C-alpha positions as CSV (number, residue, x, y, z in Angstrom):
1,X,163.0,43.1,178.4
2,X,161.2,45.6,176.2
3,X,161.9,49.3,176.2
4,X,158.2,50.1,176.3
5,X,155.3,48.4,178.0
6,X,152.9,46.7,175.6
7,X,149.1,46.9,175.7
8,X,149.0,49.6,178.3
9,X,145.5,51.2,178.4
10,X,145.2,54.7,179.7
11,X,142.4,57.3,179.9
12,X,139.6,54.7,179.8
13,X,140.7,53.3,176.4
14,X,140.3,49.6,175.7
15,X,142.6,49.5,172.8
16,X,146.2,50.8,172.2
17,X,147.2,53.9,170.2
18,X,147.7,52.9,166.6
19,X,145.0,50.2,166.6
20,X,142.8,52.3,164.3
21,X,143.6,54.1,161.0
22,X,141.5,56.7,159.2
23,X,142.2,59.5,156.7
24,X,145.9,58.9,157.1
25,X,145.9,59.3,160.9
26,X,146.4,56.7,163.6
27,X,144.1,56.5,166.6
28,X,142.3,54.3,169.1
29,X,140.0,51.6,167.8
30,X,137.7,51.7,170.8
31,X,136.6,55.3,170.3
32,X,137.7,56.1,166.8
33,X,139.7,59.0,168.3
34,X,142.8,60.3,166.5
35,X,143.9,62.6,169.3
36,X,146.5,60.8,171.4
37,X,146.0,60.6,175.1
38,X,142.5,62.0,174.9
39,X,139.9,60.5,177.3
40,X,138.0,57.6,175.7
41,X,134.2,57.6,175.9
42,X,134.1,54.5,173.8
43,X,130.7,52.9,173.2
44,X,129.0,55.6,175.3
45,X,129.9,58.3,172.8
46,X,128.7,56.2,169.8
47,X,125.5,55.4,171.6
48,X,124.9,59.0,172.4
49,X,125.4,60.1,168.8
50,X,123.1,57.3,167.6
51,X,120.4,58.3,170.1
52,X,120.6,62.0,169.1
53,X,120.2,61.0,165.4
54,X,117.2,58.7,166.2
55,X,115.5,61.4,168.3
56,X,116.0,64.0,165.5
57,X,114.7,61.5,162.9
58,X,111.6,60.7,165.1
59,X,110.9,64.4,165.7
60,X,111.1,65.2,162.0
61,X,108.9,62.2,161.1
62,X,106.4,62.9,163.8
63,X,105.9,66.5,162.7
64,X,105.3,65.4,159.1
65,X,103.0,62.6,160.1
66,X,101.1,64.9,162.5
67,X,100.6,67.5,159.6
68,X,99.5,64.8,157.2
69,X,97.0,63.3,159.7
70,X,95.7,66.8,160.6
71,X,95.3,67.7,156.9
72,X,93.5,64.4,156.2
73,X,91.2,64.9,159.2
74,X,90.4,68.5,158.2
75,X,90.0,67.6,154.6
76,X,87.4,64.9,155.5
77,X,85.6,67.3,157.9
78,X,85.5,70.1,155.3
79,X,84.6,68.1,152.3
80,X,82.8,65.1,153.9
81,X,80.7,62.7,151.9
82,X,77.2,63.7,152.8
83,X,75.8,66.7,150.9
84,X,72.2,67.8,151.2
85,X,70.2,68.0,147.9
86,X,69.1,71.6,148.5
87,X,72.7,72.9,149.0
88,X,73.4,76.3,147.4
89,X,77.1,76.7,146.5
90,X,78.9,80.0,146.3
91,X,81.2,79.4,143.2
92,X,83.8,82.0,144.3
93,X,84.2,80.6,147.8
94,X,84.3,77.1,146.3
95,X,87.0,78.0,143.9
96,X,89.1,79.6,146.7
97,X,88.7,76.5,148.9
98,X,89.7,74.2,146.1
99,X,92.8,76.2,145.4
100,X,93.8,76.1,149.1
101,X,93.1,72.4,149.3
102,X,95.3,71.9,146.2
103,X,98.1,74.0,147.7
104,X,98.0,72.0,151.0
105,X,98.1,68.8,149.0
106,X,101.2,69.9,147.2
107,X,103.0,70.8,150.4
108,X,102.3,67.4,151.9
109,X,103.5,65.5,148.8
110,X,107.1,66.8,149.4
């Protein structure tokens, strides 16, 4: 008869203490936890972290994509492709608009 019970799972763990090793510390393989007798959240914790990372990535990408789409739409509306033959252009305002357009293009290229 052994002095200690083997494969006893406590605190929702599905692996035993010492089934995982990282940075010179033992832990539980099921939750990558190195604090002994801590409550195991197992796959739920890993899924939650992954979900948070995905949400943050999607929010960042959607903001950038929205800005790019908005810029392209505004750019097309402002510059367009049809110009009347009798159009009189104010050179000062045209230069300012071109500079702003260039600045916006540089921001988006990040």
